[in-house]
Structures are given as C-alpha cells and as structure tokens.
N, C-alpha and C positions, 0 to 999 in steps of 0.2 A: 753536095755542098762542101765547099772548102773551109776547113777549120784553121783559121790563121791567128785567132786571138789568144789561144791558150787552152790548156787542159784543166778542167775543174772537176773535182769529185764532190758529189752531194751525199752527205751521210745523215740519214734520218730513218727511223723505224716506221714512219708513216708513208705508205705507198703513194698516196695522193700528193703529199708535199714533194716527194722526190720527182714525181711525174710533172707537176706544175713547174718546178725549178728547171728540170731538164728541158722542157718545151721552151721556156722563156730564154734560157741561156743559149740553147742551140740555135734559136731564131736570130740571136745576136752574133752568131759566128763562132761561139765557143764549142769545144769538144767536151762532152759531159759523160762522166761515168758515175754509177750509183752504187751505194753500199747501205745496207740496212742496219749496220752496227759495227762493232769493233772487229769482229772476225773477217767480215767481207772487206772492210777497209784495209786490213793488213794484207789481204790477198791482192787488192788493187795496187797498193803501194809497192808490193814486191815485184810487180810487173811494169809499173808506170811511175813517172816522176811528175806529179801534178804541179801546175803553177799556183793553184789555190784549192783549199779544202773548205767547203761549207759544212760546218759541224753542228749538229743539234746537240744540246747539252744533256738530254735525258733519253735513255734507251729502256731496255726491258727490265733492268734491275729495279728501277723505281721510276717515278714520274716527276719528282720535284727537286731532289737534292742536287742533281747535276754532278754527283761524284764520278759517275762513269764517264761523262763528257770531259771532266777535268783530267781523268786518267789518260784518255785518248789525246787530249791537247798536249799533255806533258811529253808523250811519245812523238807527236808531230813536231813540237818545238825542238826536241832533241835532234830530230832529223832535218831541222831547218826548213820545214815546209810551212809556208804561209797559211794561216788558218783564220777563217772568218766564222764567228760564232753565230748561232741562231737560237733565240730564246724568246719566250713570251714576256710582255711588258712587266708582269709581276715578278720576274726573275732578273731584274736589272742588276741587283747586287751580285748575283751569280755571274753575270756577264762581266761586271767590273773585276771580279776576282779572276776570271779567265784572262782578261786583258793584262792584269798584273802578272799573270803567269806565262805570258808570251803570245796571246792572240793578237792579231793586228787590229781587229775592230769587231763590232757586233751589229746584227740587224734584229729587229723585233718582229715577231709574228703577231698578226698578219702583216706582211711587208708591203711597201709601196714599190711597184716594179721599177719606176724611174730611179728612185733613190738606191734600190738594191743594185741596179746595173751600174750606177755611178760609183758606188763603193767598190764593187767587184773590179771595174775597169781601173780605178785608181790604184788598187793594191796589186793588180797584175802588172801594170805599167811600172810600178816601183821596183819590180824585179829586174828591170833593165840594168845592164852592167855599167852604170855610171858611178863615178866616185862620189860618195857622199861628202858634204862639207865637213871639215874638221870641227871639233868641238870649240877650238880656239877661235876659228873664224865665225862660228855662230855667236859666241859670246861677244866678239868684237862688234858684230852687227847689232847686238841687243843692248849696247851701251845705254845707261850706266848700270846694268845688272851686275851685282857682285854677290858671289856665293862661296866664300872661303870657309866660313864657320861650319861646324858639324851640323847644326840645325838647317842651314841653307844647302849643304851638300845633300842632306836627306830630301829636301824640297826639290833639288835638281833631279834626283832619281825619279821622283813622282811625276815631275813635269815631262821627262822623257817618255814615261809610260803613257801619259794621257794626251800629250799634245797632238799627235797625228790620228786620233780617233775622232768620231763625230759626237762623242758624248758631251752632254752639258756639264759645265764645271761651275761650282759655287766656291768663291774665294772668301775666306773669313780672315779677320785680323783687325787689330786696333787701328784707329785713325793714324794715317801717316806711314804705315808700314810698306806701302808700295803695291797695293792691290791692282791698280790700273796698269802699272809696269809689268806685273806678273801676267795680267790678261794679254797684254801686247806680246809678251814673250811666248806665250802659248800659241798665239796666232802666227807669229813668225816661224815657229817650229812645226806648224801644221801644213797639211796639203793645200790649205787656202791662203798661204802666205802671200801669193801674188794677187789676191783679191782684196776688197775693201775691208778695213778694220774700222768699225763705226762705234764710237764710245758715247754713252748717254749718262749724264749725271742726273739720276732720277730725283735726287733731293732738291734740285734746282727748278723742277717743273711745277708750275701751278696745278693744283688738283684738277681743275676743269679742262686742262690742255693735255693731259696724259694720253688720251686716246688719239688725238690728232698728232701729237709728237711721235708716237710709236707707229701708227698705222697710216698717217697722212689724212688729207681731207680734200674734198672737191670744192671748187669755187661756189660760194653761196651756201655752204653747208651750215654755217652759223654766222652770227653777227661778227663782222670784221674779217670774215673769210673772203677777202677780195680776189684771191687767186688760189688755184689748186696748189697743193704742196705734197711732196713725197714724204712718207714717213720713214723712220729709221729702219724698219724691217725691209722696205724696198731699197733703201740706200745700201744696205748690207747684203743684198741678194748675192749668193754664191760666196760670200765672205764670212766675217765674224762680227757678231753684235755683242758689245759689252755693256751691260746694264749695271752701273754702280749704284749703291744704296737701294738695292732691290726691295728692301723692307718697307720703303715708303710708297710702294705701288698701291693705289687705292683699291678697296675691295670691289668697287663697281667695275674696274678694268680687269681684275684678276681672271674672271671667266673667259674673256677675250684672249688674254695672254695664254691661258691653258689651252684654248682651242688651237691657236696658231702653233704651239709647241707640239700638240698631239697630231694635227692634220696638215700643218703647213699653210692653212688657209686663213684669210682675213679679208675684211672690206674696209677701205678708207671711209672716213666719216662722210656721210652724204652720198656715197657711191652705191650703185645697184649691182656692180660686178665684183666677182671674187678674184683676189690675187693670190699667188702662190709664193711662199717664202722658203728659200733654200739658204738657211743660215746656220752657223755654229754658235750656240749661245753660251756666253760666259757672264756670270753675274757675281756681284760682290756685296758684302754688307759687314758692318760692325755690330749689327743688332742681333739679338737672339731670336731667330725665326721660330724656334720651337715654342718660345714664350708667346710670340705673336699668334701662332697656330692655336695654342691653348686658350687665348683670350678672344679668338674669333676674328682677329685682324688680318690673318693670312691663311689662304686655303692650303690644307694639308696635301691634296693631290697636286697642287701647283708646286709645292716644296719638293715633292718627289720627282717632278720633272726637272727641277733646277739642280738638285744635288746628286746627280749620278756619280760625279766625283766631287769630293770636298777637299780643298787645299787650304790649310790655315797658315798664314804667314806669321813667323815669330816676331815679337817686338824687338827693337834694336838692342835693348838691354840684355837680350838672350843670344845675341850674335855679335859680341864685342870684337871678335876676330875680323869682322868686316869693316869696322870703323875706319881703320887706316886707309884701305883702298877706296872706300866710299868718299872719304875726305879728299883724297888726291883727285878723284874723278870730278868732284864738285869744284875743287880749286881750279882745275883745268877749264871746266865749263865757264865759271864766272870770271876767270882771268881773260878769257876770250871775249866774253860779253862786255866787260868794262875796259878792254884794250890795255890790260895790265901785262907786264913782262912775266915770264915763267916764274912762278912762286914755289917755294918749298915750305914744308911744314916742320917746325922745330919739334924736337922730341918732347920738350916740356909741354908744348901745346897739344901734342897727340896724347900725352898722359892725362892732361886735363879733360880732353874729349872722352877718353876711355873711362874715366871715373864717373862721369855724369850719367844719371839714370835714363835720360831721354824720354820723358813722358810724351813728347810729340813725335818720337820715332825718326825715321829717315827724313821726313819732311822738315822736322825741326833742325836736324843736322844740316840739311841743305841751306836753310835760312841762316844758321849760325855761320857757316862757311862763306856764304854770300856777303854777310856783313863784314867778316874778317878780311875778305879780299878787298872790299871797298876801303876799309880802314888802313890796310897795310900800305906803307909808303916805301918800304924797302923790298928786299928779295925773299924775305922769310916771314912766315906767319908765326907769331909768338903768342904766349899766353895773354899778353896785353891786348891782342886783337880779338880774343875769344870772349864773346859776351853771352853768358848762359842765364836763362831765366831764373831769377831768385838767387843768383850766385855770381855777382858782378866782379868779384875779386878772388884771387887765389887764397886769401885768408879765409873767406867764407867756405871754400871747398875743403880746406884743411879742418875747419870746425866740424863739417859734416862727417869727416873721416873718424871722428871720435866715437861715432856710433855705427854699428853694423847697418847696412842698407835695409836688410830684412826687418830689423827692429823699427826703423823709421817707417817702413811701409806698413807693418802691422799696426803701429800706433796711429797712422793716418786713417787706415781702414776702420779701426774701432771708433775714432773720433767722428768720421763721416756717418757711420751707421747709427751712432748714438745721437748725433745732431739731427738726423732726419728720421729718427724713431724707427729705424729698420727698413725704411723705404728704399728698395734696391736701386730703382731707376734714378732717384734723386742723389743717392750716395755715389753711385757710379759716375753720374754727370759731374758732381763736385770734384771727384778725383780725376776726371779727365779720361776715364776708361769705359768700356762697354759693360753692360750687365753681365754678359758671359764671362768677361775677364774678371769682374768682381767676384762672381761665384767661384771661379777657379782659385782665386787668391784666398777666399774664405775656406775652401777645402784644403789648400796648402797649409794654412795656419790653424786648421782644425777648429774654426770658430763655430760655435753652436748657434744655429739660427734662432732658437727659442730665446737666447739671451738678449736678442735685440727686438723681439716681437716682430719678425720680418713679414712684410706683406707678400 
C-alpha cells in the first residue's frame, strides 16, 4: 500500500485502542506508528517527523488527572507538532485545558470513525504551506467586530483558541452585547467558514413548534403541516448552528437535543427515517442556566454538552476603549443606509457617548448612532444629535456627574431589591440586566442576601 496522506503517531497505553486506530487510519492511506507512552513516543519522534500525533491524556502514572498527557503535549507543542487529543467524555474539561495549551482539537472515546477521519484529514491538510490570512484581513471580513479594549483583547485570544475546534461554545452576556456577532466570528474563523451559518432565535419560537423548527417535519405530520420542511439541523449540515436564547428550550425537547448532540442522530417530526447531523453548535443566553438546572427547567447533562467552552462578552460600560471605533463603524453603516455624505464625530459628542453607562450595550449604541445620522444635516455629528435614554440634554449628563456611577448603581440595586422584596428575577428585570449580572453586582458591593430576604 502506498502511504500518501501523511504520517500519524498513535500514543495510548491500551493495545486494543492502538490496534483499532492503526487499522482504521492505515485503511485510509495514512502511515501509522504506535507508542505506548512517553518514552516510546520520544524514540519515534527522534527518528520521524509526524504530520499528526493522536495523544491519549492518561498513561501509567494515573488514570484520571491527565497530567502526564499535558506534559507530553507541552513537549509536542514546543516542537511544533500538531497534536490531536483523545479523551473520555467525562474528561472534556481536561481536553479544553489541552486545547488552551496548544492542542489542535480533541476526540472523545469511544469515537465515531467518520468524524475521527474528518478531523484527522482537516488538521493534516492544514499543514499545507499556504499563507494564512493576516489578522487585519480577518478582522476586516468580520465587520463590525471591534476589540481594542483590554477585556475584548482577552476575548480575542480565547476566540483564536476555540474557533477552529469542533467543541461546543456557550456565549454568555447581557442583552445587546453582541452574542450573535461573536457566534458568526467564531464560524468565520473556523474550518467550516465556507459552509452554512444558521442562526435561530429560540425566544421567538412558539413552544409547540420547537421540535419542527429544529428537526423539520414531514407533510401531514400535524395540523397545518401542508408541506415537508427542513429543520435547522439539516440546513446547518457541515456548517455551524447558532441557537440564541438557549435557556428557552422547552423541557420536552431537551432529551431530543441531547440525543442529537451525543450521537448526531435525529428524526424529523412525522418521519420514520433517521438523519445524521454534522454541525458545530454555538449557543447563547443571558439567563443563568445553573439556576434553571437547579429548578428543574434545564437538564444538567445537556448543559454539559453545551458549555465545553464558555465565553462571556463584557458589557459596553466595561469596554469604553471600543466606543470610538464602534461609533465610527455605525456612522459609516448608517450613512450609507440613509444616503448621507461621509460624517465625522465631534470630540464633544464622543465624550458624551463615553460617559454614558449603556444599559442596552452595543445594540443601544447602534440605535443612538442611527438616530444621530438621521438627525445630522451637516458633516459632523455633535452632542445635539445624540439622544440618550433618560438623558436628553447635556445639562442632565452634567448633573449625573455630580455622583460617582458606582454610587448610582448601588442605590438602584438596593431600591430594586427592596421594591420586589428580594425577588432576584423581578429586580433584575426592572434593572434591565440578567439574574447572573445582578448576582455579580451584589457580590461587587458586598450586599448581604439576608438583608433583602432573597428568594
């Protein structure tokens, strides 16, 4: 047999696993060498330069910590050898740690042969000596993504680590922070960027239509099902499926969602045949899923399938360094939309935008700039064009400056908690933030829960 696809080293202390992988990969045209641990791998590496190493995370030292696997990974990363991790489902966090330390991806034991071969092929092909796109070019394609602030620079580093893996991503953040934009950015930087990106707003789906929306249905499956329809999993096949407001998923549909994430299998409503889904799942929420799990509204095992990686977008008030560039991007966008000439932003207007706390985050900034562009009749947007909620004049903004923003925030939190007798959900809703965000602020200001008799 001619080996033309590349050299792969399989590292595992289980003879049966090494044999199974050797047979599978050899039949696909790869050359395979085996190593039962760190010493044998070092000997192989001294004589050969593999295209890919399939590395088990646990050897003879112990069976669960993965420390030995991480040691080997560090050496392989230093030698710039592409490494694919192998781990049991229960050690997903360990695999995540490995990816953060330089692994290209991971597979779960027991593996699916088709998926394993797809991942192996993808990472070996990526070794081809083609010039990668520059970071500037990627950012230009991902307009209007802005990440100049320290918090967003940290987010950028995490995105680079997670984007080209197959791992599920859960995006957290307040309303308006740009969770759908982040999901699309991850897709554009992934190996699936040339496939479909399918976005679903789960909060807008009637409860009785969730299953049909996600998995599709056959003609006549239920009343008004006059035609067959493809579901979102089928539309996203080979691409990325983004489920926004995942916390609204009904409990009756959650077992079916868990099944498709575990096995890739599902049936359209009213169908007798099984379909296979090859998708990369990204989900998002501003709800506290841990609270929903504790109250029985969300399955814990489903949450574990969703949150392999968790990315939390910071609110706009914590990334003030981005306000200038975001504003300019929105000015450009809405000037084109409304056939306006090129507009500039006055320094006084920027100062006004920078002082505002932005309870509606980036979405609110977009709306404010859109209104300003419409109102502007000259070539420059000035403070008179900036209309902020509850602050329609410059004088009102100056009045707010008489108190520190933290003092105002603390005062409002106390008032909301007192008004709703410590009911977290109602207080958070009144403040326009999530339960999780309210808990963080209570911790920040060292508020004692017992003082409000919190439920």
